N, C-alpha and C positions, 0 to 999 in steps of 0.2 A: 504493500500500500504506500510505497514511497512516492514522493512528488505529487501529492494530492491536495496540499494546502489546507488541510482540515484543522490546523492549529488555531486556537483562540475562540473556537465556536463552542457553544453550550451543547450542541448536538454531539460533538466529540466527547465532551465530559460524560454525557449520558452513556455513550457506548463504552468508554473506558471504565465507567463505574461498575460494569458487570464483569470485568476481568477477574475479580475475586472468585466468581462462581464458574469460571471457565473450566470445561472438562474436555474440550476438543482441540482448541488452538494451541499448537506447540511452538510455532515460529511466527514472529511478527516483525516486519520491517516498516518502521514509521519514519525513516530518514527523509530529510528535505520536506517537512510538513509544517514548518513554522510553529512548532510546538513551543509554547511559552511556559513560564513558571507555574501558572494555574494548571495547565494540562499535565505538567510533570508531577504535581502533587497528586492528582487523581490517578495517574498511571502508577506511580510508585507505591501508593498505599493499597492499590488493588491487585497488583501482581506480586507483591512482597511474599505472600504466603501461598501463592498458587504454583504448585510444583509441576503442573502440566505444561505451562509455558516455559520452555527451556532455552529459548533463543529470542532476545529482544534487541532490536536495532533502533537506536535513537540518534544516530549521527546527523550532523549538519542541521541542527535546530537551535534556535535562540533560547536555550533552557534557563539562562540567567543565573544569578548568584544562588537563589534557592535551589535551582536545578542542580548546580554543582554540588551542593551539600547532599542533596537527596541521592544523586547518582552513585557517589562513592559509598554512601551508607547502604544503598540498595545492592551494590556489588558485593559488599560484605555479607548481606543477607542471602544472596543467591548462592554463594559458595562456589566450589570448584565444578559442580555438576551442571550449572546453568550459565548461560552466556549473556552478557550485557555489553553492548557496544555503544559508545557515545562520543565518537571522534569528530573533530572540527566543529564543535558546538560553540556558540557565543555565550560565554558565562558572565558577560558584562551587561547583557540586555535585561532590563527590568520590565516586568509586565504591568500594564495599566489595569489589568483585570484580575489582579491577585492581591486583594487588600489584607489577606491573612497569611502570615508565615507561621506555621505551627510550632516551629522551633523557637519563635520569639514571642509567643502569646504570654501575657502576664496580666492578671486581673480578671475583670468580668468579661464573659463571652456568651454569645447566643448563636446557635447554629441550627439550621434547618436540615434535618437528617434525610429529607426527601430530595435534596439537591446534591448531586454527585460531588461537587467541589467542597461544599460545607461538610458533607458526610466524611469525605476524605480527611479534612482537617480534624474532625472529631476523632477519627480512627488514629490519626497521628498523635493526638494528645493522649489518647489511651495508651498507645504504644510507648511514648516517651515517659509517661508516669510509671508504667510497669506495675510492680507489686505495691509500690508506695502511693497508689492512686488516691487512697482515702486521705492521705496527708496533703495532697496537692489539689484535689478538687473539693472545694468547700461550697456549701449551700447549693448542691446540685439539684436541678429540677428538670422534669420532662413534662412539657405542656403545662407548666405552672405548678405541678404537683411534686412533692419531694421524691427524689429518685436515689436509690442506694447504689453508689458507684462501685461498691464491692461486687456487684453483679458482673462487672467486666472481668474481674480477677486478672488484670494485666493483659487481657485480650479483647479485641473488638468483635469477636464472633457473635456475642450475644447482644450486640447493639440493635435497637429497634430500627425498623425499616423507615419509619417516618416520625415526625414530631419535632418540637422545638426543644433542643437540649441546651440548658444554660447552667452556668456555674461561675464561681470565682476561682480562677486557676492560679496556683502559685507553683512555678517551676522550681523544683528542688535542684539547684545547681550543685553538683557533686564533684569532688576531686577524682580525676581519672587515675587508674592504676595500670600496671603492665598488661593485665588481661584485656584492657580496653583498646590496646594498640591495634591499628588497622591491619587486616590480614596481608600476607605477602602478595597475594593475587591482586588485591585492590591497590596496594602500594605500587606494584609493578605497572599498573595502568596509569596511575598518577605520574610516576617517574617517566613513563613513555611519553605522556602528553606534554610534560614540562620540557623534556629534552628534545622533542621533535624539531628537526631542522627548519621545517616550514612554519613554525609557530613564532610569531614576533614577541618582543618583550612585553608589550601591553597585554596581549592575550595570556601570556604565561602568568603575569602578576594577577590578572583578573581571575584566572583559575585558582591560584593560591589563595587569594582573598575570599573567593567563594567557598572553598573547602575549609578555610582556617577556623571557622566558627564551630565546626562539628567533627572534624577529623582529629583523631588522637594518634600521635606518632612518637617514636623514640629518637634519641640522638644519632643512632646508627643510620636510621632512615633519612634524617635531616642531612647528614653528611653526604649521602648519595645524591640527594637533591641539589646540594650546593655544588658538588663536583660535576654535576651534569649541565650546569649553565655557565655562561661567560658574562663578564661585565660586573663591575662593582655594584652598580645600582640594583641590578637584578638579584645578585647574591644577598645584599643587605636587605632588600625588600622581601625576599623569600624567607630569610631567617627571622626577621622581625615579625612577620605575620604568623609564622608557625611557632614562635617562641613560647607563647602561653599554652600551646597544645602539647608540649613535651611532658612525658611522664617521668623522665629521668634526668632532670637538669643537673644532677650531680656529675653526669658524664659530659657536660657541655664542653669541656676542654677539647674533646675530639672535634667538635664543630668549630671552635675557635681556631684550631690549627689549620682549618681550611680557609680561613680568612686572613687577609693582610692586616697589619697593625692599623692602617688607615680605615679599612672596612670595619674592623672591630670597634674602633673609636666612634665611627659613624653609627654603628648599631647601638652602642651605649647611649649616645645622644638621642637617638630616635626613641628608644625604649624608656628612657628616663628612670623613674622610680621602679618600674617593673623589672629592670635589670637587677636591682639590688634585693628584690624580694626572695625570701626563702621560706619554704613550708616548715622547716624545722624550728623556726623561731619567728612567727608572724607578729608577736606582740610588739606594739609600737604605735606611733602617731602617724597618720596619713592625711595628706592634703592633696587632693586630686582634682585636676581639671577634666571633667567628664567629656568635654568636647574633643579632647585628645584621645584617639582610639586606644592607645596603650595605657593611659591612666585609667580608662574605663575597664580595660582588660585586667588591670591590677585590682580594681574594686571587685570584679567578678572572681578573681583568684582568692581574695580574702574571704569573699562570701562562700566559696567552695570549702575553704578550711573551716569557716564557722559552721556550715551545715554538717560537715563530718563530725566536728567536735560536739555540736549540739545533739546530733543523733546518738553518739556514744553515751552522753550523760543521760539522755532520756531513756535509752534502752537499758542502761544499768540502774535506772531508777535513782539517780543521784540528784541532790538538791539543786535547784535553779539559783545560781549565784549572780544572775544578771541584775541590772538596776531597774529594769522595767518588767521583768517577769515573763519573757518569751524564750528563755534559754538562748538568747542572742548575746554574742560576746562583744558587741559594739557599744561604746560609751561616748557620751559628749558629742553626739552626732549633730552636724549642721549641714544644710545645703544652702549655698549662697548666704551664709551667716545667719540663717534662720533655724532654730532648733526643731528637731523632729524625732520621732521614735522609729528606729529601724526594726520593725516587727517582721513577722514571718511572711507578709504579703507585699511589703514595699518593693517597688520596682526601681532599679537604678535608672535614672533618666539619662537622656542622650547628651544633655548639657548641664552646666552648673559647676560650682566649686563644692566638692564634697569633702568635709573635714570630720575626722573621727579618730578615736582611740580604739585599738583592738587588743583584747586580752585573751590569749590562748588559755583554754581550760584543760589542755592535755598535760598530764603530769609525767615526770620521769618514771620509768619502771622501778619497782622495788629493787633494792641492792645496787642501784647504779652508783658507780664510784665517781668522786669528783675529779676534776683536772689534776693530773699527777704533779708531783712537786717540781720536776724538771721543767715541764711546760708552764707551770704557774710562775716559776722564776723568770722564764723567757718573757711571759706576758708583762710581769711587773717591770722588767728591764725596759721594755718598749714604752710602758706608761710613764717611766721616770724621765724619759728623754725631754730635756728642757726646751728643745727647739720645736717640739710639737705643740700645736694648740690643743685646747680641750676637745674641739670638734674632731681633730685628727686622731686624738687618743680614743675617742668614741668609735671612730672607724676601725681602729685596731681591735677594740673590745668586741665589736659587732661580728667580726670574722671568727673570733673564738666562740662566741655564744651561738653561732650557727651550727656548731658541731659538738662542742664540749659541754659538760655539766660542772656545776660549782657548788661548793658548800657555802653556807651563810658566812662562815669565818673568812673564806676566801673573798666573798663578795664585799664584805665590810672593808677589807684591806684595799680592794680594787677601787671602791668608790672614793676613798680618801685621796686618790691621785688626781681627782678632778677638782679644779678650783672654782669654776663658774657654776653658780647655783642651778641654772636651767639644765646645763649639760650633766651635772651631778644627778639630777632627777632623771634625765634621759638614760643614764647609765643604770640606775636602779630598775627602771622599767624594762630595759633591755635584758637585764639579768633574770628577771622574775620567772620566765618560762623554763629556765635552765637550772633552777635551784633544787637540790635534792632533799633538803631539810627545811621545807617552807614553814614548818611550825616555829622555827627560830627567827625567821626573816624579818617580820615586822618590828619586833622589839629591838633587834640589832640595828635596823635602819633608822628607827626613831632615835636611838642613842647617837648614831653616826651623823644624821642630818640635822638634828636639833640644834638651834642657835647657830646655824650656818656651819655646823661641824666643829665649833669651838667648845671647849669644856665649860660647863656651867653647873653650879650646885643649886638645888632647890630645897627649901625648908620643908618641915614636916607637913605644914598646911598650905604650901605653895604649889601651884600647878603651872605648867609651861604656858606661855602666852601665845597668842596667834602669831606674833612676829617670830617667836622662837621656832614655831612648827610650820613655817611657810613651805618649806621644801617637802616635808613628809605629808602635809595636807595636799600638795599637788600630786604626789605619788598616789595617795589614796583616791584622789579624784579621777586619776587616769586608770588605775587598776581596779579599784573598788574594795570596800571593806571585806566583803565575803570572799574575795580572792586572795586576801592577805592575812586576815585576822585569825588568831588562835584563842578560842574561848577557854582552853585549859590554862591559859596564862593571860587573863583579861586586864591586868593592872596597868592600864595605859590611859592617855588622855584622849577623849572622844569629842569630836565636833561633828554633829550629825544633822543633816537636812532631813527632817522627818517626812517630807513630801516624797522622798525617794524610797522606793520599795526596799532596797537592800539596806539602807541606813536605818529605816524604820524597824527592820528586823533586828538590827544590832541593838537599838534602843529597847526593844521587847526583851531581848536576852538580858540586858543590864537590869531591867525591872525584875525579871525572874530571879536573877542572882541576888538582887537586893532583898527580895522577899524570902528566899530560902537560905541565904547565908547570913550568919549573925553579925552583929556589930555595925558600926557606922562606915559604910563602904562607898557612898557617893560623896565626893569632895568637890568643892568649888563649882557646884552646879548652877548653870544659868540657862534661861530660856529666852531667846530673842534678846540677849544682852542684859536681861534683868535677873537678879538673884531669885532662886527657885528652890522649892522643896517638893520632893516627889509626892504627888497626891495619890490617894488610894484608887481613884478612878482609872489611873494608868495600868493598874493590875489587870483590869478587864480589857482595856484597849488603849494603845498608845495613839495619840492624835496624829493626823497625817499632815500637819503643817507645823512650822516653827523650826528654829535652830537650837538644838540641845547641846550644851557644853558641860562635860562632867569628866572627872578623873575617877576611875574605879580603883578601889584599894581593898585588898583582902585583909580583913581585920582579925589578927590572931591574938591580940593582947588585951582587948576590952573584957570587962567582967561578964558581959553578955555572952561573949564567945567562950570564956573559960567555964561558964555555968551551963553551956549548951550540951546537948546530948552527945555530939561528936567531939566536943572540946577543940574544934579547929574552925578556921574562918572560911573554908571552901567546901563546896558540895560537889564531889567528883562526878557523880552520876549525871547531874544537871549540865555540868560543863561538857561532858562527853556527848550528850544529846545535841547540844548546840554545835559542837565540833563537827558533827556529821552533816551540818547544814552549810559547811564551808567548802571551798576548793581544796583545802588541806586534806580532807578525808578521802581515802581510797578504799574500796571494798577489799577486805582481807586484813585490814588493820585491827589490832586488838589493843585495849587500853588497860594499863595496870595502875592501881592506886598504891603507890609505894609509901605514902605518908611522909611524916617529918621526923627528924632525929634531933635529939638534944632537948634540954629543958628551957633554953633561952628562946622564948617565943619571938622576941624581937628579931632574931636571926632567921626565923622561918621564912621571912619574905625573900630571902636570897636562895632558898631551897626550891627544888622542883619536885612536887609530890606525885608526879605522874610519869609514866613511861609508855611509849608507843612501840608495839611489837609488829614486825612485818611477817608475812608468811615465809616459811623456809625457802631458801633459794633453790630453784630447780637446777638440776645438773646442766641442762642444755640452755639455760636462760641466757639470752644474748645481752651483752653489755656494750656500751659504746667504746669503740677503739680509741685509745689515746694517741692520736696522730698529730704531728706538728701542724699547727695552723698559724700562718703568718699573713700579715696584711699585704694586699696587692697595691702596687704602685707602678705608674708609668713614668718614664723619664720626662721631667719637666712639667708634670701635672700634679694637681693637688691630690694627696693620698686619701683624703677624708670623703666619706659619703655625707650626704645631707643629714644633719643631726636629727631631722624629723623622720628619716626613713629607717626601716628595719635593715639589718645587715644581710650579707649574702656570702656564701662560700662556694656553692656548686658552680657558679658561672665564672669563677676566676680561672683563666687559662693557666696551664702548668708553667708556662714561661714567666708568669707574673707572681707565682707563689714563692716569694723570697722573704726571708726574715727581715725585720726592720733593721737590725744591726748590720746584716750582710749588705743590704741595699745602701746603707749609709757609707759603708766602706767602699 
């Protein structure tokens, strides 16, 4: 049926809409038919599962960007036993009759299942959602009546033949893994089309841009693509568009070796902050211009990480430590300087300045060792270099935190090498994801950052001022109380915005402890700047507005405590229950109440009456390798990353991995 010009017509859509039920047609040639994006969607969704049709020819058609994505995905679905040919197609031509891209739907939709094109879009949405459809389709209705999407069970076979299907759709953007990499058969077709002698540079880039949104590859495949083309612009363009689709960026040095230094520098400039991103430590501050494609790609990468970590915590039935209660790890979000809540259905817009803090909720595996002594001394040696600015020192640290883990003791020493308050805060935030003993971290950082890191002694009834705690308050704002706080050791200064969900929970804990633990344990309490006494009404419910300032103190010495049943100022069981509502808790932890020693109660405040036990170490349990990590530098260029960006390791070419001292020599 080639050369019939049937493309773009609704009549063709109706015909193609029955391909799914085809039991006769084995080979079909639709070349040279002006088939556009709309037609491609109908064809792809209806032949995908029809194994009778074993040979489909779609060459020389304006399939457009949507068609490019669909064809390579369809080739993967066809496998080795079915043939799909789509050579000499225009992948840059956008259709005027294709208002819906199923891969890009977000939010409310309404589709008429009796119309082949809209039905194909509905089938695509079911396929993309898969087994997670109940999480991604909300308020689903058929002809206005509630419809249970679980009926689909990841397949569109049970989809009604007609009716208006509507829902609020949230595409769960997920991080890709090695098993998602495109098949060798499909990659060979892509490689063939990119390297064809009769394909010009514009068409090659259009093809890459078309598949970049949906195709997952590895560095070995990307190397083959780079080696198959000529010209710096084409090489850089190819790599930058496929960069966010790589599943093994830790192997990116093999791609870097295929580029000249000039090409690599151009790639870094084009990618911007995306170049520096690492999945192993995404915690940090992001300021992204969404009109820049690669800034938007970075926002999507962070969202992938969030969805993965969010899924882990929900599946493990762990407590939601977010500030807004959606298991989302984004904090302090603004778009064009206006605050908003990044909930489960917010769609990243195409333009605007997106500003946010991200806090990874992934914890190091049990029994993970900290950075070994030799490597730690090398890091300290680099941080001591007087010719480096604080921003440059942060760049050094970011490369270590992309791969290594640290103890709180090591982190405390590291932070002291930064002189600028803002960069000191950035260093603490950057270390958070890689700390193996997070139960010690907040107390240690409070002592390290308080009063600008300078020593200061406080009297018995004196509490730290706002000015003294400016840096730690900024750390808490960016990371969140529930991601740092240890209720087993609650004797710290609190400044809590009761309108924030997570901070309101902290206040509720302090009320619980004040009720069940004896003595006078709230000191210097103020509400909205005015002196304040804890009212009994707060026992039932803590108000959801106001700024609460209080220093909690475990009282071991008062008569009330001495005469109490337990003779001590803390209640271990209550503190453990609240510990389980923080990021510090991991399933498998066990808590031991070891009590206090000695008769001098005043000295008990310096003792730790609790101990955390981890599950026994498994014989084959993997631990991070302690390999040398050094910061990357190029001759004549600034060695620091932007202080607001997370660090990276995997993208550093081997030629750049030189130690700071060696580079100086």
